[in-house]
N, C-alpha and C positions, 0 to 999 in steps of 0.2 A: 281526279285531279290531285297533283302533288304540290303542296304549299310549303315553302321554306322560309326561315329567318336566317339572315346571313350578314356578313361584313365584307365590303369591297372598298378599296381605296380609303380605308379608315372610316367608312360610313356604314351604319347599321340600317338595314332595310328588310323587306320581305317581298316575296313574289311567288310565281308559279313556275314549276319545272316543266319545260316543254320539250318533247322528243323531236329531234331533227335528223336529217341524213348524216350530218357531220357530228352528231352527238347531242347531248342534252344542253339546253340553254335555260337561263333564268330571266323571266319577264318581271321587271320591277313593278310592284303594285302599290307603292307608298302613296300614290295619288288618290287611291281609294280610301285608305285609312293609314294612320301613322305606323301601326304594328298589326301583326296577324291577330293578336288577342283583341285589339280594338275593332278589327274587321269582323270578328266573330260576335263581339258584343253588340255591334251596331246593325248586324244583319247584312253587312256589305259583301259577304261572300257570294250572294246571289248575283252580284254585278261583275264578278271576276272574269267569267268567260267572255263577256262583251268587251273587257278591257285588254284582252290578250293581243299583243302586237308582236311582230318579229323582233327578236333580240339577238344582239351579237355578244352578250355576256354569257360565257360558257359556265356550266355548273362547276367544272374543275377549277375555275379561276377565282371562285369566291370561298370564303371561310364560313362553313355552316355553323350556326348557333342551334341550340335546342329550338324546335319549332315554336314553342311558347316560351320565350326566354325568362319571363317573370310571371308565372301563374300565381294567383293568390293562394291556391292550395294544391299540393301534390299529395294525394291520398293513396296509401300503399296497402295492399292486402298481403298478409302473411299466410303461408301454408294453405294454398287454395287448390292444389291438385291432389287427388286421392293418393297417388303414389308418393307424393312429397310428404304427406302426413305419416305414411308408413315408414319413411326413412328414419323418423325419429326413434322408432323401436322402443317407445315408452308405454306400449300397451293401451294407449288412449284410442277411443273410438272417434268417428267423424265428429268435428265440432258442430255445435248448434248454431253458432254465429261466426262470422269472419273475424279474424284478427286484423286490426287496423292500426296503422301508425302514419306519421307524416314525414315528409322530407322538405328541406329548404331548397329553393331554386339553384343556389350556387353549389349544391352537392352534385349536380348533373351538368356535364359538359356536352358538346355537340359531336356530330359524326366526324370521324377522322381526326379528332383532337384527343390528346393523351389523357388517360386516366392517371390519377396521382396516387401512388402508394405512400402513405404518410410515414414519417420517421418514427411515429409512436408504436407502429405495429407492422409485422410482415404479413398479417393475415387478411390481405385484400382478396375478396372473393367476387365472383360474377353471379348474376341472376338475370337470365333472359326473360323478358316479360312483354306482354301486349299492353300498350298504353291507350287509354280512351281519353279523348279531349271533349269536355262538355261544350255544347253549342248553345243550348237554351237552358237557363238556370231554373231552379225551383226547389221547393220543399215537398216532402212526402209524395214523391213521384211514383205513381202506380207502375208495377212491373210491365204491364202491357203497353205503357206509353214511354218506357225508358229509352228505346232506340230513337225516338223522335227528339231526344235531348242530346244526342251525340253529334258533335261537329265533325269528328273524324277519328282515325286510328293512327297511332304512331308506335314506335318501338322504344323500350326502356331496358337498359342494362342497370338493374337496381343493385349496383355494387355495394359491398358490405365489408366493414372491418369486423371480423367475427368475434375476436376476444372483447371488443368494446360493446358488444351486445349484452354482455353479462355484468356490466359495472353496476347496474341498478337491479333491484329485485323484480320490478314490475314493468320495465320499459326496455326498448331497443333503440331509442332515439340517438344515443351517442354513436353507435356503430353504423347508423344509416345516414349520417349527415356530414362526414368528412368532406371537405371541399374537393370537387372533381373526382369523387370516388365512384361515380356512376355516370351514365350517359343517356341521352334522349334524342331521338331523331331517326333517320336523317331528315324526314319531312312528315307532314300530316297528310294522309290520304283522306279525302273528304268522304263523308258518310254516304253520299249517293253512289259510291262504288261498292257498297255492301248491303246485303239484305239482313233481316233479323236472323234468318237461318245461318248466314255466314258467321255471325258472332258466336254461334253455338258449336262451330267446327272449324276453328282456325288453328293452324299449326305454328308452333314456335320452336326454333332450333337454335342452340348455342354451340359455337365451336371455339376452341382455344388452340391457336396455332394449327388450324385445320382439322383438329380432332373433335368429333361430335361428342359433346358432354351432356346436352339436354335435348330432348326430342319428344314433344307431346302435343296434344290438341286441347282446345277449350272444351271438347266433349267430356273430358275428365275433370273439369273444374267442379269442386264441391259447391261453389257459389258462382253461378253464371253471371255474365256481364250485366244483363238486365236486372237481376236480383241485387247486384252490388249498387247500382244506381238507386234502386228503391230503398235499400238499407241505409246507404250513406246519406241520402237526402232526408231521411227521417230525423237525424240529429243535427245536420248542418245544412246551410243554404248552399247548394251547388250553384256556381256562377260560371258564365262563359269563360272559357280558357282554363278552367280547373282541369288537372290531369289526374287520372286514376290509373295506377300501376296495378294490374289485376292479379299478380302472383306469379311465382316461378315454378316450373316443373322440377322433378327430381333430377339429381345429377350435379348439384353445386359442388364446388371444390372441397368444401368442408366435409362432405359425405364419403370421400375416398379414404382409404387406409394405406399409407399416411395421407393426410389432406394435400390437395393440389392447389396451393395458393398461387395467385398470379405473381409473376416476376417481371422486373423491368425488361422490356423488349418483347414480351408476349403480345399477341394480337388476339383480341376477342371479337367475334362476329355473332350478332344476334339477327336471325332472319325470321320474319313473320310473313306468313302466306297472305298475298294480296297487298302487302305494304312495301316490302323491300328488305334491305340489309343495313344494319347499324354496325359500324366497325370502329374499334378503338385500339390503340396500342397502350402499353403501360410504361410509366416512367416513375422514378423516385421523386417525391416532392421535396424541394429545397426547404431547409429549415428557415 
């Protein structure tokens, strides 16, 4: 089941995307809970299928927001694919623990909405990733129970302002949180569409203007999704609606010679097996 948050006629809502003969439509589900995040928190997702009624609102007619527009936490994993670690060419071996940083909700926009290249830097880069949304919260979640805590899977373009990653000695926060520098969407595909084995072998592909730049599977993650939930829940309380961006494969623009930074007018597509495609164009942010 595909669940979206969206705006139509100036009103924010959420609902389910339903395939039809004439195209996809959106069934409004605000009667079940005010937001998708609150539906996850309250356990109301179990009632969604019973609430699905025919709809005349087409998917193309609404503006998609990030599926979870205001998560409490967006936890991001750095350098999680083995080949990505090798890209750094610093002689380091595989890390013992994952690198973790956080993003703010307004640093991510929705599907088919423009990414913003800030006036402070031309070094806007893409990072295609699989996003996990927490359904059942908890602390110290055992790895073997981790999948039962997942509400669903989404797609993240964990866009980055590369030169701002180096402003501080021990952090990357600045370069990861420019407003609308990344994206999240187009929807949440509910966890009942995936098995535990699926999480271990999902493909993520990133294209810029149709050119494949990233192409890998979660088989090559150094820290699998179930481990990430176990690890993150050790030090923080995971809550329903929290988003985990699980890391990007090799092939980001910074790793080319010369680097291939995103330019206004570029189109970035991130496709995740079993989820769909997240698409954004690039524009310059007004001062």
